[in-house]
KEBAVO-710604 format. One line per 8 residues: number of its first residue (from 1); their letters; for each residue y, z, x of N, C-alpha, C, O, CB. Coordinates in nm, 4 decimals. Glycine has a CB too. Layout:
NUM = A = Y Z X Y Z X Y Z X Y Z X Y Z X  ... .
***
This chain:
1 = VSALELQL = 0.6963 0.4130 1.6726 0.6484 0.2966 1.5991 0.6122 0.1876 1.7005 0.6945 0.1459 1.7820 0.7562 0.2456 1.4966  0.4892 0.1441 1.6929 0.4425 0.0450 1.7894 0.4730 -0.0965 1.7407 0.5031 -0.1189 1.6235 0.2918 0.0614 1.8144  0.4644 -0.1892 1.8322 0.4876 -0.3299 1.7988 0.3808 -0.3797 1.7020 0.4098 -0.4600 1.6133 0.4888 -0.4166 1.9264  0.2576 -0.3324 1.7187 0.1492 -0.3719 1.6286 0.1783 -0.3249 1.4863 0.1579 -0.3992 1.3903 0.0143 -0.3145 1.6774  0.2257 -0.2021 1.4734 0.2584 -0.1487 1.3407 0.3690 -0.2302 1.2740 0.3610 -0.2611 1.1551 0.3010 -0.0014 1.3513  0.4710 -0.2645 1.3503 0.5808 -0.3448 1.2946 0.5316 -0.4823 1.2506 0.5735 -0.5324 1.1463 0.6937 -0.3603 1.3978  0.4441 -0.5428 1.3280 0.3892 -0.6733 1.2932 0.3028 -0.6649 1.1681 0.3094 -0.7523 1.0817 0.3078 -0.7295 1.4095  0.2220 -0.5598 1.1584 0.1376 -0.5429 1.0404 0.2203 -0.5208 0.9146 0.1895 -0.5772 0.8095 0.0421 -0.4263 1.0605 .
9 = VASVKESL = 0.3250 -0.4393 0.9241 0.4133 -0.4152 0.8091 0.4753 -0.5469 0.7634 0.4774 -0.5768 0.6441 0.5247 -0.3121 0.8449  0.5254 -0.6250 0.8581 0.5860 -0.7539 0.8240 0.4842 -0.8474 0.7609 0.5163 -0.9190 0.6660 0.6467 -0.8191 0.9483  0.3631 -0.8478 0.8118 0.2585 -0.9356 0.7583 0.2165 -0.8937 0.6179 0.1931 -0.9790 0.5323 0.1368 -0.9358 0.8509  0.2068 -0.7635 0.5934 0.1717 -0.7149 0.4599 0.2801 -0.7551 0.3604 0.2497 -0.8057 0.2524 0.1526 -0.5608 0.4603  0.4054 -0.7328 0.3961 0.5156 -0.7673 0.3054 0.5215 -0.9177 0.2793 0.5480 -0.9603 0.1669 0.6492 -0.7191 0.3634  0.4970 -0.9971 0.3819 0.4971 -1.1422 0.3637 0.3834 -1.1849 0.2720 0.4032 -1.2686 0.1839 0.4856 -1.2135 0.4991  0.2644 -1.1285 0.2916 0.1508 -1.1625 0.2061 0.1778 -1.1223 0.0612 0.1419 -1.1956 -0.0310 0.0229 -1.0940 0.2571  0.2400 -1.0081 0.0408 0.2750 -0.9658 -0.0952 0.3747 -1.0628 -0.1581 0.3628 -1.0978 -0.2755 0.3333 -0.8231 -0.0940 .
17 = SLFLYDNA = 0.4719 -1.1053 -0.0799 0.5733 -1.1965 -0.1345 0.5152 -1.3340 -0.1674 0.5691 -1.4059 -0.2515 0.6885 -1.2118 -0.0356  0.4049 -1.3705 -0.1008 0.3387 -1.4984 -0.1265 0.2218 -1.4846 -0.2252 0.1452 -1.5789 -0.2451 0.2887 -1.5579 0.0047  0.2092 -1.3659 -0.2869 0.1041 -1.3380 -0.3854 -0.0361 -1.3488 -0.3265 -0.1310 -1.3804 -0.3983 0.1168 -1.4328 -0.5024  -0.0498 -1.3230 -0.1978 -0.1797 -1.3211 -0.1300 -0.2278 -1.1758 -0.1239 -0.2311 -1.1146 -0.0171 -0.1702 -1.3842 0.0148  -0.2647 -1.1221 -0.2399 -0.2894 -0.9789 -0.2518 -0.4115 -0.9315 -0.1743 -0.4078 -0.8236 -0.1151 -0.3054 -0.9428 -0.3955  -0.5187 -1.0085 -0.1729 -0.6366 -0.9668 -0.0968 -0.6076 -0.9633 0.0531 -0.6521 -0.8728 0.1237 -0.7542 -1.0610 -0.1252  -0.5337 -1.0609 0.1001 -0.4940 -1.0631 0.2409 -0.4035 -0.9442 0.2727 -0.4189 -0.8792 0.3761 -0.4226 -1.1954 0.2749  -0.3094 -0.9166 0.1832 -0.2187 -0.8030 0.2028 -0.2963 -0.6718 0.2060 -0.2658 -0.5835 0.2861 -0.1124 -0.7988 0.0915 .
25 = RFLGERLV = -0.3972 -0.6588 0.1186 -0.4780 -0.5365 0.1166 -0.5546 -0.5202 0.2473 -0.5600 -0.4103 0.3025 -0.5759 -0.5384 -0.0021  -0.6134 -0.6277 0.2968 -0.6854 -0.6212 0.4240 -0.5926 -0.5761 0.5369 -0.6268 -0.4874 0.6150 -0.7474 -0.7581 0.4577  -0.4747 -0.6383 0.5444 -0.3791 -0.6008 0.6487 -0.3287 -0.4581 0.6281 -0.3056 -0.3854 0.7247 -0.2609 -0.6987 0.6505  -0.3118 -0.4185 0.5021 -0.2697 -0.2813 0.4733 -0.3718 -0.1791 0.5185 -0.3356 -0.0723 0.5679 -0.2439 -0.2647 0.3258  -0.4988 -0.2108 0.5019 -0.6041 -0.1209 0.5502 -0.5988 -0.1075 0.7019 -0.6154 0.0024 0.7550 -0.7423 -0.1717 0.5065  -0.5760 -0.2178 0.7716 -0.5630 -0.2120 0.9175 -0.4398 -0.1297 0.9563 -0.4427 -0.0536 1.0530 -0.5535 -0.3550 0.9772  -0.3315 -0.1461 0.8794 -0.2068 -0.0732 0.9063 -0.2276 0.0769 0.8928 -0.1852 0.1533 0.9795 -0.0955 -0.1195 0.8108  -0.2919 0.1196 0.7857 -0.3151 0.2629 0.7645 -0.4117 0.3180 0.8688 -0.3992 0.4335 0.9096 -0.3699 0.2886 0.6228 .
33 = AQSASEDN = -0.5073 0.2374 0.9122 -0.5973 0.2819 1.0193 -0.5196 0.3024 1.1495 -0.5519 0.3915 1.2281 -0.7114 0.1792 1.0406  -0.4176 0.2202 1.1718 -0.3347 0.2306 1.2924 -0.2401 0.3506 1.2827 -0.2265 0.4276 1.3777 -0.2539 0.1004 1.3138  -0.1748 0.3657 1.1664 -0.0759 0.4723 1.1496 -0.0673 0.5078 1.0013 -0.0178 0.4289 0.9209 0.0642 0.4292 1.2050  -0.1152 0.6253 0.9660 -0.1237 0.6662 0.8256 0.0019 0.7401 0.7795 -0.0065 0.8526 0.7301 -0.2459 0.7545 0.8042  0.1175 0.6770 0.7956 0.2414 0.7384 0.7463 0.2520 0.7175 0.5961 0.1801 0.6353 0.5394 0.3658 0.6792 0.8184  0.3410 0.7913 0.5318 0.3564 0.7801 0.3863 0.4006 0.6394 0.3457 0.3552 0.5872 0.2439 0.4579 0.8836 0.3353  0.4882 0.5785 0.4240 0.5332 0.4423 0.3928 0.4187 0.3421 0.4027 0.4075 0.2517 0.3199 0.6468 0.4010 0.4869  0.3349 0.3580 0.5029 0.2216 0.2671 0.5202 0.1176 0.2860 0.4102 0.0593 0.1889 0.3620 0.1572 0.2882 0.6571 .
41 = IYLLALCC = 0.0946 0.4097 0.3711 0.0012 0.4367 0.2624 0.0561 0.3806 0.1316 -0.0200 0.3293 0.0496 -0.0255 0.5884 0.2495  0.1870 0.3898 0.1114 0.2482 0.3303 -0.0082 0.2243 0.1791 -0.0105 0.1890 0.1231 -0.1143 0.4005 0.3607 -0.0126  0.2434 0.1139 0.1034 0.2200 -0.0306 0.1090 0.0748 -0.0645 0.0748 0.0496 -0.1592 0.0003 0.2553 -0.0849 0.2485  -0.0190 0.0104 0.1273 -0.1598 -0.0129 0.0960 -0.1854 0.0108 -0.0520 -0.2562 -0.0672 -0.1158 -0.2504 0.0780 0.1813  -0.1292 0.1168 -0.1071 -0.1474 0.1460 -0.2497 -0.0886 0.0349 -0.3359 -0.1459 -0.0006 -0.4389 -0.0825 0.2807 -0.2859  0.0247 -0.0200 -0.2949 0.0852 -0.1317 -0.3686 -0.0068 -0.2540 -0.3649 -0.0233 -0.3231 -0.4655 0.2242 -0.1672 -0.3094  -0.0658 -0.2797 -0.2497 -0.1606 -0.3909 -0.2372 -0.2806 -0.3693 -0.3286 -0.3238 -0.4613 -0.3979 -0.2073 -0.4065 -0.0910  -0.3339 -0.2481 -0.3285 -0.4493 -0.2169 -0.4128 -0.4133 -0.2323 -0.5603 -0.4929 -0.2836 -0.6389 -0.4999 -0.0740 -0.3848 .
49 = YHCNQAYR = -0.2952 -0.1885 -0.5971 -0.2502 -0.2016 -0.7354 -0.2474 -0.3491 -0.7766 -0.2929 -0.3842 -0.8855 -0.1104 -0.1378 -0.7533  -0.1949 -0.4336 -0.6911 -0.1885 -0.5764 -0.7218 -0.3275 -0.6414 -0.7227 -0.3456 -0.7478 -0.7818 -0.0987 -0.6473 -0.6205  -0.4244 -0.5786 -0.6581 -0.5620 -0.6284 -0.6597 -0.6420 -0.5647 -0.7740 -0.7651 -0.5653 -0.7714 -0.6308 -0.6003 -0.5245  -0.5727 -0.5101 -0.8736 -0.6351 -0.4456 -0.9902 -0.7229 -0.3274 -0.9507 -0.8301 -0.3072 -1.0076 -0.7183 -0.5468 -1.0678  -0.6771 -0.2497 -0.8533 -0.7474 -0.1295 -0.8102 -0.6554 -0.0083 -0.8271 -0.6261 0.0632 -0.7313 -0.7947 -0.1429 -0.6625  -0.6106 0.0128 -0.9513 -0.5178 0.1223 -0.9792 -0.5806 0.2576 -0.9449 -0.5110 0.3486 -0.9001 -0.4750 0.1197 -1.1267  -0.7117 0.2710 -0.9658 -0.7795 0.3966 -0.9338 -0.7693 0.4288 -0.7848 -0.7541 0.5449 -0.7471 -0.9265 0.3897 -0.9761  -0.7777 0.3265 -0.7006 -0.7678 0.3481 -0.5561 -0.6242 0.3836 -0.5176 -0.6017 0.4712 -0.4341 -0.8147 0.2225 -0.4788 .
57 = SYHLLKGH = -0.5277 0.3157 -0.5782 -0.3870 0.3474 -0.5541 -0.3577 0.4909 -0.5942 -0.2869 0.5628 -0.5237 -0.2952 0.2508 -0.6310  -0.4128 0.5324 -0.7081 -0.3954 0.6691 -0.7574 -0.4393 0.7699 -0.6520 -0.3667 0.8646 -0.6219 -0.4747 0.6903 -0.8876  -0.5577 0.7495 -0.5965 -0.6109 0.8442 -0.4979 -0.5347 0.8381 -0.3659 -0.5201 0.9399 -0.2982 -0.7587 0.8167 -0.4731  -0.4865 0.7209 -0.3289 -0.4075 0.7103 -0.2060 -0.2752 0.7840 -0.2186 -0.2280 0.8442 -0.1222 -0.3820 0.5639 -0.1714  -0.2147 0.7796 -0.3378 -0.0796 0.8327 -0.3568 -0.0764 0.9780 -0.4033 0.0305 1.0388 -0.4086 -0.0062 0.7481 -0.4559  -0.1906 1.0334 -0.4365 -0.1947 1.1710 -0.4855 -0.1340 1.2650 -0.3811 -0.1792 1.2694 -0.2667 -0.3405 1.2131 -0.5189  -0.0314 1.3401 -0.4215 0.0323 1.4373 -0.3332 0.1510 1.3849 -0.2550 0.2167 1.4627 -0.1858 -0.0670 1.4887 -0.2386  0.1810 1.2566 -0.2631 0.2959 1.2015 -0.1912 0.4234 1.2271 -0.2704 0.4213 1.2299 -0.3934 0.2774 1.0500 -0.1657 .
65 = LGAQSRYL = 0.5345 1.2458 -0.1994 0.6580 1.2895 -0.2638 0.7685 1.1852 -0.2664 0.8718 1.2087 -0.3291 0.7083 1.4104 -0.1958  0.7515 1.0725 -0.2018 0.8555 0.9697 -0.2010 0.8758 0.9120 -0.3407 0.7826 0.9072 -0.4209 0.8197 0.8577 -0.1023  0.9971 0.8688 -0.3688 1.0304 0.8175 -0.5017 0.9452 0.6966 -0.5383 0.8920 0.6892 -0.6490 1.1782 0.7806 -0.5085  0.9320 0.6021 -0.4457 0.8503 0.4831 -0.4723 0.7043 0.5208 -0.4945 0.6386 0.4676 -0.5839 0.8616 0.3830 -0.3563  0.6547 0.6116 -0.4137 0.5155 0.6550 -0.4249 0.4913 0.7239 -0.5589 0.3895 0.7001 -0.6238 0.4790 0.7495 -0.3092  0.5839 0.8085 -0.5995 0.5682 0.8796 -0.7266 0.5721 0.7842 -0.8445 0.4981 0.8022 -0.9412 0.6766 0.9852 -0.7422  0.6582 0.6820 -0.8375 0.6661 0.5849 -0.9461 0.5355 0.5055 -0.9577 0.4807 0.4905 -1.0669 0.7848 0.4896 -0.9241  0.4865 0.4548 -0.8440 0.3614 0.3795 -0.8460 0.2461 0.4693 -0.8898 0.1565 0.4241 -0.9612 0.3325 0.3187 -0.7072 .
73 = FAVCCIQR = 0.2470 0.5948 -0.8483 0.1453 0.6903 -0.8910 0.1462 0.7045 -1.0429 0.0406 0.7060 -1.1062 0.1681 0.8273 -0.8241  0.2657 0.7148 -1.1014 0.2766 0.7279 -1.2474 0.2250 0.6021 -1.3183 0.1568 0.6118 -1.4203 0.4233 0.7550 -1.2879  0.2573 0.4851 -1.2647 0.2077 0.3613 -1.3235 0.0547 0.3580 -1.3172 -0.0115 0.3165 -1.4124 0.2679 0.2384 -1.2510  0.0002 0.4019 -1.2050 -0.1461 0.4052 -1.1902 -0.2093 0.5055 -1.2873 -0.3182 0.4806 -1.3390 -0.1845 0.4410 -1.0450  -0.1430 0.6171 -1.3123 -0.1946 0.7151 -1.4070 -0.2060 0.6549 -1.5458 -0.3010 0.6840 -1.6184 -0.1052 0.8388 -1.4104  -0.1106 0.5717 -1.5833 -0.1127 0.5081 -1.7153 -0.2278 0.4085 -1.7247 -0.2902 0.3958 -1.8300 0.0216 0.4373 -1.7437  -0.2564 0.3382 -1.6160 -0.3595 0.2355 -1.6179 -0.5000 0.2878 -1.5948 -0.5973 0.2178 -1.6228 -0.3288 0.1334 -1.5160  -0.5120 0.4084 -1.5445 -0.6434 0.4657 -1.5157 -0.7244 0.4853 -1.6384 -0.8377 0.5328 -1.6307 -0.6300 0.5952 -1.4450 .
***
């Protein structure tokens, strides 16, 4: 895990906590471009969901097995 990845994760979480969803999505996209781990993809999908892009979250989370990812995937399935 690089220092850049840790900084991006912290920035995405901070933006989400401040309801800056578009900013969080932008940073999440940079994060996934840097390191496409399941946790990072979940964060991006959460950002997309908050930006009313449930369809994009659905496609990002398809096939992921983590509990949080599966729950968000199910919520996106309902909204699709």
